[in-house]
C-alpha positions as CSV (number, residue, x, y, z in Angstrom):
1,X,0.0,0.0,0.0
2,X,1.2,3.5,-0.8
3,X,0.9,5.9,2.1
4,X,0.3,9.5,0.9
5,X,3.2,11.8,1.5
6,X,0.8,14.4,2.9
7,X,-0.2,11.9,5.7
8,X,3.4,11.3,6.6
9,X,4.1,14.9,7.0
10,X,1.0,15.3,9.1
11,X,2.0,12.5,11.2
12,X,5.5,13.8,11.8
13,X,4.1,17.2,12.6
14,X,2.0,15.7,15.5
15,X,4.6,13.3,16.8
16,X,7.2,14.5,19.2
17,X,10.5,12.7,18.5
18,X,11.7,13.4,22.2
19,X,8.6,11.5,23.5
20,X,9.2,8.7,21.0
21,X,13.0,8.2,21.6
22,X,12.4,8.9,25.5
23,X,10.4,5.8,25.8
24,X,13.5,3.7,24.9
25,X,16.4,6.1,25.9
26,X,17.0,7.9,29.2
27,X,17.2,11.6,28.1
28,X,18.6,14.6,30.0
29,X,18.2,18.2,29.0
30,X,21.4,19.6,27.6
31,X,21.0,23.3,26.3
32,X,18.4,23.3,23.5
33,X,18.6,19.6,23.0
34,X,18.3,16.4,25.0
35,X,21.2,13.9,25.4
36,X,21.4,10.2,26.2
37,X,23.4,7.1,25.6
38,X,23.0,6.0,22.0
39,X,20.7,2.8,21.6
40,X,22.5,1.9,18.3
41,X,26.0,1.3,19.6
42,X,27.7,0.8,23.0
43,X,29.1,3.9,24.6
44,X,29.8,5.2,28.2
45,X,29.4,9.0,27.6
46,X,26.3,10.4,26.0
47,X,26.8,11.3,22.3
48,X,23.1,10.8,21.3
49,X,21.3,14.1,20.7
50,X,17.6,14.7,20.2
51,X,16.3,18.0,19.0
52,X,12.7,19.1,19.9
53,X,13.0,22.1,17.5
54,X,14.2,20.2,14.5
55,X,12.3,16.9,15.6
56,X,15.5,15.0,14.7
57,X,18.0,12.7,16.5
58,X,21.7,12.4,15.7
59,X,24.5,10.3,17.2
60,X,27.9,11.9,17.0
61,X,29.4,8.4,17.8
62,X,27.9,6.1,15.2
63,X,26.3,8.8,12.8
64,X,22.7,7.3,13.1
65,X,20.2,10.1,12.6
66,X,16.5,10.4,11.5
67,X,13.0,11.3,12.6
68,X,10.4,9.5,14.8
69,X,9.6,7.2,12.0
70,X,13.1,6.1,11.2
71,X,13.9,5.7,15.0
72,X,11.0,3.1,15.1
73,X,12.4,1.4,12.0
74,X,15.9,1.2,13.5
75,X,15.3,0.5,17.1
76,X,12.1,-1.6,16.7
77,X,13.1,-3.4,13.5
78,X,10.0,-2.4,11.9
79,X,9.4,-1.9,8.2
80,X,8.4,1.6,6.9
81,X,4.7,0.8,6.8
82,X,4.8,-0.9,10.3
83,X,6.5,2.1,11.8
84,X,4.0,4.6,10.2
85,X,1.0,2.6,11.5
86,X,2.5,2.1,14.9
87,X,3.2,6.0,15.2
88,X,-0.2,6.8,13.8
89,X,-1.9,4.6,16.3
90,X,-0.1,6.2,19.2
91,X,-1.5,9.6,18.1
92,X,-4.9,8.4,17.2
93,X,-4.6,8.7,13.4
94,X,-5.9,6.3,10.8
95,X,-3.6,5.5,8.0
96,X,-5.2,6.3,4.7
97,X,-6.2,3.1,2.7
98,X,-8.0,4.6,-0.3
99,X,-6.3,2.2,-2.7
100,X,-7.7,-0.8,-0.9
101,X,-11.1,-2.3,-1.6
102,X,-13.7,-2.3,1.2
103,X,-13.5,-6.2,1.3
104,X,-9.6,-6.0,1.7
105,X,-9.9,-3.3,4.2
106,X,-12.4,-5.3,6.3
107,X,-10.3,-8.4,6.2
108,X,-7.1,-6.5,7.2
109,X,-9.1,-4.9,10.2
110,X,-10.3,-8.3,11.2
111,X,-6.7,-9.8,10.9
112,X,-5.3,-6.8,13.1
113,X,-8.0,-7.4,15.7
114,X,-7.4,-11.1,15.8
115,X,-3.6,-10.6,16.1
116,X,-4.0,-8.0,19.0
117,X,-6.5,-10.4,20.7
118,X,-4.2,-13.4,20.5
119,X,-1.1,-11.4,21.7
120,X,-2.9,-10.2,24.7
121,X,-4.0,-13.7,25.6
122,X,-0.4,-14.8,25.3
123,X,0.8,-11.9,27.4
124,X,-1.7,-12.8,30.1
125,X,-0.4,-16.3,30.3
126,X,3.2,-15.0,30.3
127,X,2.5,-13.0,33.4
128,X,0.9,-16.0,35.1
129,X,3.9,-18.1,34.3
130,X,6.2,-15.5,35.8
131,X,4.1,-15.6,39.1
132,X,4.2,-19.4,39.1
133,X,8.0,-19.3,38.9
134,X,8.2,-17.0,42.0
135,X,6.4,-19.7,43.9
136,X,8.2,-22.9,42.6
137,X,11.4,-23.4,44.5
138,X,12.0,-26.4,42.2
139,X,12.0,-24.4,39.1
140,X,14.0,-21.6,40.7
141,X,16.7,-24.2,41.8
142,X,16.9,-25.5,38.3
143,X,17.6,-22.0,36.8
144,X,20.2,-21.4,39.4
145,X,21.7,-24.7,38.7
146,X,22.1,-23.7,35.1
147,X,23.9,-20.6,36.3
148,X,21.2,-18.0,35.5
149,X,20.6,-14.8,37.6
150,X,17.2,-13.5,38.6
151,X,18.2,-10.3,36.5
152,X,18.6,-12.3,33.3
153,X,15.5,-14.2,34.0
154,X,13.5,-10.9,34.3
155,X,15.1,-9.6,31.0
156,X,13.8,-12.6,29.0
157,X,10.6,-12.9,31.0
158,X,11.2,-16.5,32.1
159,X,8.5,-18.4,33.9
160,X,7.1,-21.8,34.9
161,X,4.2,-23.8,33.9
162,X,3.1,-25.8,36.8
163,X,2.1,-29.5,37.0
164,X,-1.5,-30.2,36.3
165,X,-3.7,-30.5,33.3
166,X,-5.7,-27.3,33.7
167,X,-3.5,-24.8,35.5
168,X,-4.5,-22.0,33.0
169,X,-8.1,-22.4,34.2
170,X,-7.3,-20.3,37.3
171,X,-5.9,-17.5,34.9
172,X,-8.7,-17.4,32.3
173,X,-12.3,-17.6,33.7
174,X,-13.6,-19.3,30.6
175,X,-11.4,-22.3,30.1
176,X,-13.4,-23.3,27.1
177,X,-12.7,-19.9,25.2
178,X,-11.6,-20.8,21.6
179,X,-8.8,-18.2,21.9
180,X,-6.9,-20.5,24.3
181,X,-6.7,-23.1,21.5
182,X,-6.2,-20.7,18.8
183,X,-3.2,-19.2,20.6
184,X,-1.7,-22.6,21.1
185,X,-1.9,-22.5,25.0
186,X,-4.6,-25.3,25.3
187,X,-5.0,-28.6,23.4
188,X,-8.4,-30.1,22.6
189,X,-9.2,-33.6,21.7
190,X,-11.7,-35.1,19.5
191,X,-15.4,-34.3,20.2
192,X,-16.9,-37.0,22.2
193,X,-13.8,-37.9,24.1
194,X,-14.5,-37.6,27.8
195,X,-12.8,-34.4,29.3
196,X,-11.0,-34.1,32.5
197,X,-14.2,-33.1,34.4
198,X,-15.9,-36.3,33.2
199,X,-18.5,-34.6,31.0
200,X,-19.2,-36.8,28.1
201,X,-19.9,-35.4,24.6
202,X,-17.4,-32.5,25.3
203,X,-13.9,-32.4,23.7
204,X,-11.1,-33.1,26.2
205,X,-9.2,-29.8,26.9
206,X,-5.8,-29.4,28.7
207,X,-2.9,-27.2,29.0
208,X,-0.2,-27.6,26.3
209,X,2.6,-26.7,28.7
210,X,3.0,-28.5,32.1
211,X,5.9,-28.7,34.5
212,X,8.3,-26.7,32.2
213,X,10.4,-23.7,32.3
214,X,8.8,-21.2,30.0
215,X,10.6,-19.0,27.4
216,X,8.3,-16.2,25.9
217,X,8.8,-15.6,22.2
218,X,8.5,-12.0,21.3
219,X,8.4,-10.4,17.9
220,X,10.6,-7.4,17.0
221,X,8.0,-5.1,18.6
222,X,8.2,-6.8,21.8
223,X,4.7,-8.7,21.7
224,X,4.5,-12.1,23.1
225,X,3.6,-14.5,20.1
226,X,4.4,-17.9,21.5
227,X,6.3,-19.9,24.0
228,X,9.0,-22.5,24.3
229,X,8.9,-24.8,27.3
230,X,11.8,-26.9,28.7
231,X,11.3,-29.9,31.1
232,X,13.3,-29.7,34.4
233,X,14.5,-33.2,34.1
234,X,15.4,-35.6,31.2
235,X,11.9,-36.3,30.0
236,X,11.1,-36.3,26.3
237,X,10.5,-34.0,24.5
238,X,13.0,-31.8,26.1
239,X,11.7,-28.8,24.4
240,X,8.1,-28.0,23.4
241,X,7.2,-25.1,21.1
242,X,3.9,-23.2,20.5
243,X,2.3,-24.4,17.4
244,X,1.8,-22.4,14.2
245,X,-0.8,-19.7,14.8
246,X,-1.9,-16.5,13.1
247,X,0.7,-14.6,15.0
248,X,3.5,-17.2,15.2
249,X,5.5,-18.9,12.5
250,X,8.7,-20.6,13.7
251,X,10.0,-20.4,10.1
252,X,10.1,-16.6,10.3
253,X,10.8,-15.8,14.0
254,X,14.0,-15.9,16.0
255,X,14.1,-16.3,19.8
256,X,15.9,-13.4,21.5
257,X,15.9,-11.1,18.5
258,X,13.8,-8.5,20.4
259,X,16.2,-8.5,23.4
260,X,19.3,-8.6,21.2
261,X,18.6,-5.6,19.0
262,X,20.9,-3.1,20.8
263,X,23.6,-5.8,21.4
264,X,23.6,-6.6,17.5
265,X,24.8,-3.1,16.9
266,X,27.3,-3.0,19.7
267,X,28.9,-6.3,18.8
268,X,28.6,-5.8,15.1
269,X,27.2,-9.3,14.4
270,X,24.4,-11.7,15.2
271,X,25.3,-15.1,16.8
272,X,22.7,-17.8,15.8
273,X,22.4,-20.7,18.0
274,X,20.1,-23.7,18.4
275,X,18.5,-23.4,21.8
276,X,16.8,-21.0,24.2
277,X,19.1,-21.7,26.9
278,X,22.1,-21.0,24.8
279,X,20.7,-17.4,24.0
280,X,19.9,-16.7,27.8
281,X,23.2,-18.1,29.1
282,X,25.3,-16.3,26.4
283,X,23.4,-13.0,27.1
284,X,24.3,-13.3,30.9
285,X,27.9,-13.9,30.1
286,X,28.5,-11.0,27.7
287,X,27.1,-12.1,24.4
288,X,23.6,-10.6,24.4
289,X,23.8,-10.6,20.6
290,X,22.7,-14.2,20.4
291,X,19.5,-15.4,18.9
292,X,18.1,-18.9,18.2
293,X,16.0,-20.7,15.8
294,X,12.7,-22.2,17.0
295,X,13.2,-25.9,16.8
296,X,13.6,-25.8,13.0
297,X,16.3,-25.4,10.4
298,X,17.5,-22.0,9.5
299,X,15.3,-20.5,6.6
300,X,15.7,-17.6,4.1
301,X,13.2,-15.7,6.2
302,X,15.4,-15.9,9.3
303,X,18.5,-14.8,7.4
304,X,16.8,-11.9,5.7
305,X,15.3,-10.7,9.1
306,X,18.8,-10.7,10.6
307,X,20.3,-8.7,7.8
308,X,17.8,-6.0,8.6
309,X,19.7,-5.5,11.9
310,X,23.4,-6.3,11.1
311,X,25.7,-6.9,8.1
312,X,27.4,-9.9,9.7
313,X,26.0,-13.3,11.0
314,X,27.9,-16.0,12.8
315,X,26.0,-19.5,13.0
316,X,27.0,-21.5,16.0
317,X,26.4,-25.2,15.9
318,X,27.5,-28.3,17.7
319,X,30.5,-30.3,16.3
320,X,28.7,-33.5,15.8
321,X,27.0,-34.9,12.7
322,X,23.7,-33.3,13.5
323,X,25.4,-29.8,13.9
324,X,27.1,-30.2,10.5
325,X,23.7,-31.1,8.9
326,X,22.1,-28.0,10.4
327,X,25.1,-25.8,9.3
328,X,24.5,-27.2,5.8
329,X,20.9,-26.1,5.7
330,X,21.9,-22.6,7.2
331,X,24.5,-22.4,4.4
332,X,21.7,-22.9,1.8
333,X,19.6,-20.3,3.5
334,X,22.5,-17.7,3.6
335,X,23.9,-17.9,0.2
336,X,21.2,-15.9,-1.5
337,X,22.0,-13.0,0.9
338,X,25.8,-13.3,0.8
339,X,26.6,-10.0,-1.0
340,X,30.1,-8.4,-1.2
341,X,29.2,-6.1,1.8
342,X,27.9,-8.8,4.2
343,X,29.7,-11.4,6.3
344,X,28.4,-14.9,7.0
345,X,30.5,-17.4,9.1
346,X,30.1,-20.8,10.8
347,X,31.3,-21.7,14.2
348,X,31.7,-25.4,15.0
349,X,32.2,-26.2,18.7
350,X,33.7,-29.5,20.0
351,X,31.2,-32.4,19.9
352,X,31.0,-32.5,23.9
353,X,29.8,-28.8,23.9
354,X,27.0,-26.5,23.0
355,X,27.5,-22.6,23.3
356,X,26.2,-22.6,26.9
357,X,28.5,-25.3,28.1
358,X,31.5,-24.1,26.0
359,X,31.3,-20.5,27.4
360,X,31.1,-21.8,31.0
361,X,34.2,-24.0,30.4
362,X,36.2,-21.6,28.5
363,X,35.1,-18.2,29.7
364,X,34.2,-15.1,27.7
365,X,37.6,-14.7,26.1
366,X,37.7,-18.3,25.1
367,X,34.4,-18.1,23.4
368,X,35.3,-14.8,21.7
369,X,38.5,-16.4,20.3
370,X,36.4,-19.3,19.0
371,X,34.1,-16.8,17.3
372,X,37.0,-14.9,15.8
373,X,38.2,-18.4,14.2
374,X,34.7,-19.1,12.7
375,X,34.9,-20.6,9.2
376,X,34.0,-18.0,6.4
377,X,31.0,-19.0,4.1
378,X,33.3,-19.2,1.2
379,X,35.4,-21.8,2.9
380,X,32.4,-23.8,4.2
381,X,30.8,-23.7,0.8
382,X,33.8,-25.3,-0.7
383,X,34.2,-28.0,2.0
384,X,30.4,-28.8,1.6
385,X,30.9,-29.2,-2.2
386,X,34.1,-31.4,-1.8
387,X,32.6,-33.6,0.9
388,X,32.7,-37.3,-0.2
389,X,34.8,-36.4,-3.3
390,X,38.1,-37.9,-4.0
391,X,39.9,-34.8,-5.5
392,X,42.9,-36.9,-6.6
393,X,40.7,-38.4,-9.3
394,X,39.0,-36.9,-12.3
395,X,35.7,-38.5,-11.2
396,X,36.0,-36.9,-7.7
397,X,36.8,-33.5,-9.1
398,X,33.9,-33.8,-11.5
399,X,31.6,-34.8,-8.6
400,X,32.8,-31.7,-6.7
401,X,32.0,-29.4,-9.5
402,X,28.5,-31.0,-9.8
403,X,28.0,-30.4,-6.0
404,X,29.3,-26.9,-6.2
405,X,27.1,-25.7,-9.1
406,X,23.7,-25.4,-7.2
407,X,25.5,-23.6,-4.3
408,X,27.5,-21.2,-6.4
409,X,24.2,-20.4,-8.4
410,X,22.5,-19.3,-5.2
411,X,25.1,-16.5,-4.6
412,X,24.0,-13.0,-5.7
413,X,26.2,-11.5,-8.6
414,X,29.3,-9.8,-7.3
415,X,32.9,-10.0,-6.5
416,X,32.5,-12.9,-4.1
417,X,30.7,-15.1,-6.6
418,X,33.4,-14.5,-9.3
419,X,36.2,-15.3,-6.7
420,X,34.5,-18.4,-5.7
421,X,34.0,-19.5,-9.3
422,X,37.8,-19.2,-9.7
423,X,38.5,-21.2,-6.6
424,X,36.1,-23.9,-7.5
425,X,37.8,-24.1,-10.9
426,X,41.2,-24.3,-9.3
427,X,40.2,-27.2,-7.1
428,X,38.7,-29.2,-10.0
429,X,41.7,-28.3,-12.3
430,X,39.8,-26.6,-15.0
431,X,39.9,-23.1,-16.4
432,X,37.1,-20.8,-14.9
433,X,35.8,-19.9,-18.3
434,X,35.5,-23.5,-19.3
435,X,33.8,-24.2,-15.9
436,X,31.3,-21.3,-16.6
437,X,30.7,-22.7,-20.2
438,X,29.7,-26.0,-18.7
439,X,27.4,-24.5,-16.1
440,X,26.1,-21.5,-18.0
441,X,26.7,-21.9,-21.7
442,X,24.7,-18.7,-22.5
443,X,26.6,-16.5,-20.1
444,X,30.1,-17.8,-20.6
445,X,30.9,-15.3,-23.2
446,X,30.1,-12.4,-21.0
447,X,32.4,-13.6,-18.3
448,X,35.5,-11.5,-17.6
449,X,38.3,-11.5,-15.1
450,X,38.0,-9.4,-12.1
451,X,41.0,-7.3,-13.5
452,X,38.8,-6.3,-16.5
453,X,36.5,-4.4,-14.3
454,X,38.9,-2.6,-12.1
455,X,39.3,1.2,-12.7
456,X,42.3,2.2,-14.8
457,X,43.9,4.2,-12.1
458,X,43.8,7.4,-14.3
459,X,43.2,10.6,-12.3
460,X,44.3,11.7,-8.9
461,X,42.7,10.0,-6.0
462,X,41.1,12.5,-3.6
463,X,42.9,13.0,-0.4
464,X,41.4,11.5,2.7
465,X,41.6,13.7,5.8
466,X,43.6,12.0,8.5
467,X,43.9,12.3,12.4
468,X,47.2,12.4,14.0
469,X,48.0,12.8,17.7
470,X,47.4,16.5,17.3
471,X,44.9,18.6,15.4
472,X,43.3,17.6,12.1
473,X,44.8,18.6,8.9
474,X,42.5,21.4,8.1
475,X,44.4,22.5,4.9
476,X,43.2,19.3,3.3
477,X,39.7,20.7,3.2
478,X,40.4,23.6,0.9
479,X,37.4,22.5,-1.2
480,X,34.2,21.5,0.3
481,X,32.5,18.1,-0.5
482,X,29.1,17.9,-1.9
483,X,26.4,17.7,0.8
484,X,24.0,15.0,-0.3
485,X,21.3,16.6,1.6
486,X,21.7,19.9,0.0
487,X,19.5,20.4,-3.1
488,X,21.9,22.7,-4.9
489,X,25.0,20.4,-4.3
490,X,22.9,17.3,-5.0
491,X,21.8,18.9,-8.3
492,X,25.5,19.6,-9.2
493,X,26.0,15.7,-9.2
494,X,23.6,15.5,-12.1
495,X,24.7,15.5,-15.7
496,X,23.1,18.9,-16.5
497,X,24.3,22.5,-17.1
498,X,26.4,23.8,-14.3
499,X,24.5,25.8,-11.8
500,X,21.1,24.4,-12.8
501,X,18.9,23.8,-9.8
502,X,17.4,20.5,-11.1
503,X,13.8,22.0,-11.4
504,X,12.3,24.9,-13.1
505,X,11.9,28.2,-11.4
506,X,8.4,28.2,-9.7
507,X,8.3,24.5,-9.5
508,X,7.5,23.3,-5.9
509,X,10.4,21.6,-4.0
510,X,10.7,17.9,-4.5
511,X,9.0,18.1,-8.0
512,X,10.3,15.6,-10.5
513,X,13.1,16.9,-12.6
514,X,12.3,17.2,-16.3
515,X,14.1,15.0,-18.8
516,X,17.2,16.9,-19.8
517,X,17.9,17.5,-23.4
518,X,20.6,19.2,-25.3
519,X,20.0,19.9,-29.2
520,X,17.3,17.3,-29.2
521,X,19.4,14.6,-27.6
522,X,18.5,13.1,-24.1
523,X,21.5,13.5,-21.8
524,X,22.8,10.6,-19.7
525,X,20.9,9.7,-16.7
526,X,22.2,10.9,-13.4
527,X,24.0,8.4,-11.0
528,X,21.0,8.3,-8.7
529,X,18.7,7.6,-11.6
530,X,20.8,4.7,-12.9
531,X,20.6,3.2,-9.3
532,X,16.7,3.8,-9.2
533,X,16.3,2.1,-12.7
534,X,18.1,-1.1,-11.5
535,X,16.1,-1.3,-8.2
536,X,12.8,-0.7,-10.0
537,X,13.6,-3.4,-12.7
538,X,15.3,-5.8,-10.3
539,X,14.0,-5.1,-6.7
540,X,15.9,-8.2,-5.4
541,X,19.1,-6.1,-5.8
542,X,18.0,-4.2,-2.7
543,X,19.1,-7.2,-0.6
544,X,22.6,-6.9,-2.0
545,X,23.1,-3.6,-0.3
546,X,24.4,-2.9,3.2
547,X,22.4,-1.1,5.9
548,X,24.5,1.9,5.5
549,X,23.7,1.9,1.7
550,X,20.0,1.5,2.4
551,X,20.2,4.6,4.6
552,X,22.2,6.5,2.0
553,X,19.5,5.9,-0.7
554,X,16.6,6.6,1.4
555,X,18.1,9.8,2.8
556,X,18.6,11.3,-0.7
557,X,16.6,14.5,-1.6
558,X,13.4,14.1,-3.6
559,X,12.6,12.5,-6.1
560,X,15.1,9.7,-5.3
561,X,14.9,9.3,-1.5
562,X,11.1,9.0,-1.3
563,X,11.2,6.6,-4.0
564,X,13.8,4.3,-2.3
565,X,11.9,4.6,1.1
566,X,8.7,3.5,-0.9
567,X,10.5,0.6,-2.5
568,X,11.9,-0.7,0.7
569,X,8.4,-0.6,2.2
570,X,7.1,-2.6,-0.9
571,X,9.8,-5.3,-0.4
572,X,9.1,-5.6,3.2
573,X,5.3,-5.9,2.6
574,X,5.2,-7.9,-0.5
575,X,8.7,-9.1,-1.4
576,X,10.3,-8.6,-4.9
577,X,7.6,-7.7,-7.5
578,X,7.9,-7.0,-11.3
579,X,7.7,-3.6,-12.6
580,X,4.0,-4.0,-13.6
581,X,3.1,-4.6,-10.0
582,X,5.3,-1.8,-8.7
583,X,3.8,0.5,-11.4
584,X,0.2,-0.1,-9.8
585,X,1.6,0.6,-6.3
586,X,3.1,3.8,-7.4
587,X,-0.2,5.4,-8.2
588,X,-0.7,8.8,-6.5
589,X,2.8,8.6,-5.1
590,X,4.3,12.1,-5.1
591,X,7.2,11.0,-7.3
592,X,5.2,8.5,-9.5
593,X,6.0,10.5,-12.7
594,X,9.7,10.5,-12.1
595,X,9.8,6.7,-11.7
596,X,7.8,6.1,-14.8
597,X,10.0,8.4,-16.7
598,X,13.1,6.5,-15.8
599,X,11.7,3.2,-16.8
600,X,10.4,4.7,-20.1
601,X,13.9,6.0,-21.0
602,X,15.3,2.3,-20.7
603,X,16.2,1.0,-24.0
604,X,14.2,-2.0,-25.0
605,X,15.9,-5.3,-24.2
606,X,18.8,-3.6,-22.4
607,X,19.3,-4.5,-18.7
608,X,20.8,-2.2,-16.2
609,X,24.5,-3.0,-15.1
610,X,24.9,-4.1,-11.6
611,X,28.6,-3.4,-11.8
612,X,28.1,0.1,-12.7
613,X,25.5,0.6,-10.0
614,X,28.0,-0.9,-7.5
615,X,30.6,1.7,-8.5
616,X,28.0,4.5,-8.2
617,X,27.0,3.4,-4.7
618,X,30.7,3.2,-3.7
619,X,31.1,6.8,-5.0
620,X,28.1,8.2,-3.2
621,X,29.0,6.5,0.0
622,X,32.5,7.9,-0.2
623,X,31.0,11.5,-0.7
624,X,28.6,10.9,2.3
625,X,31.5,9.9,4.6
626,X,33.6,12.8,3.4
627,X,30.8,15.2,4.1
628,X,30.3,13.7,7.5
629,X,34.0,14.3,8.4
630,X,33.6,18.0,7.4
631,X,30.6,18.3,9.8
632,X,32.5,16.6,12.5
633,X,35.5,18.9,12.4
634,X,34.3,21.5,14.8
635,X,33.8,18.9,17.5
636,X,36.9,16.6,17.2
637,X,39.1,18.5,19.5
638,X,36.4,18.7,22.3
639,X,34.4,15.6,21.9
640,X,36.1,12.3,22.1
641,X,33.1,10.5,20.4
642,X,33.2,12.7,17.5
643,X,37.0,12.2,17.2
644,X,36.4,8.4,17.4
645,X,33.8,8.5,14.6
646,X,36.1,10.8,12.6
647,X,39.0,8.5,12.8
648,X,36.7,5.5,11.9
649,X,35.5,7.3,8.8
650,X,39.0,8.2,7.8
651,X,40.0,4.4,8.0
652,X,36.9,3.5,5.9
653,X,37.8,6.0,3.2
654,X,41.5,4.8,3.0
655,X,40.0,1.2,2.3
656,X,37.7,2.4,-0.4
């Protein structure tokens, strides 16, 4: 659904960013602004500023900034549409749904009401389980025996489901309420089977969870959507999960993700484990960035959800054969998202250990050292392809090539994919072009060595400002860098006459720029337009970008920024769609005409070049970092956080 820009502006005019941020961050008045510890990275001194006059937040440490909507997206892991709806609900506004039929609107309203009702039922049960834990010495002793503190139990909302078949009857006055079955809390037998009260003709009903430690499962908004229960002894099954319900799907949800959001940014990676207890124990011992799959193999949805919070994932598995099988499934799920700007690794522990036992035996430093030695995705993929193959024989090498083909094909286009093609070719003793000819005959002629796409090196590399032990080298900033948020400077990056503003005099701000012509000839598209064309014709390319690049594109001035924000919301809501479907969703969007014009200018049968777009993104990212360094200069001598950010940006620019 396309949300009118006018509504978003009205919503932001009513919302108070200080109030929204203040619910999650402890803020103190500091001059005209409010200051607090940044929720997006670990810090000891406040560098997170919230401006009530500008209705904007900014962290001088990590660079995160935005308005009330972007804060809910970043901190709550919400999509754009979810954040708008959540904020609108807080201020009593109804999100316009004019483009939705009355029947669809009614179904959506019914679904929202059902979800809200089920989560409230589950929340009520969770509170009851917590109370039962306080009065169960046996359950408390079990948790203490596992080394858990009361504080960590409170953080994760741990509880206890008591013995007995109908303990929830004391929590819910109407034990026959269908919602108890629909939420997965109660099991009902076949009609006619005598129930526990001896009433014939009624279906037997009883609690699903009995005599178990209870782990509430929360979505990224913090709502309880299900439970995991662990026995206190060695009975089977050891773990029992809520069934699939309208609010819970184990193939999409990750245990501990809500609690781990801030730690994911602090540690810089997500640690994926296989059990609830692993997550809780690791959080207590310094690794609060751990999450767990819910009794199922890792899925594409799991991986995609994680990459909304971080650009690095480490899968942790037991070293036994079952752990290797689980890792193999995680590899299949991760390969489609392994872009050049993301990191995926696999940690294999000794057979006698799981993450919980390993960290208690080896300590935080020992566990951190093990994580540092985790196997990169590229190496594990090659090992998986070579498994069972005798590489000293032609048959074995051919077998490996056959195994590697479906894995390699899952990778998104990029440098990593090309490098792995070369490594596979080396191991099977065949030229990479010949291997590609076998795998993809139609594409082999387009294959080039990596060196063929490298820049020629002509022209002078722009100097990167550096920090020494003393003051910054101000003389290196004799020329100011283009500010991507400034309309005039932004227009200067477009291939048009020097000094042009990008729109006609009298045209409203944000209006689509007209097609630029010179002597009847259409001039080349701007860098931003070339990126937009690729994203509109191949929306899956969005998943190849890093979180920083997502933010870069969404923060561009109109018309491009709003279009990238809209495209991201479409991907979250509907997944990748063809241009025909996107075209319908764009109707009445403020930048609809600009998007249509860009697609219309694409030559028939010519696809956009991802390598060109990759180079453009690198260039735009460099400009943004340079501009941020310029903005930080006045603070670097007095503010340690600003100086630290400045040095980090300098290091990044040196690598680029």
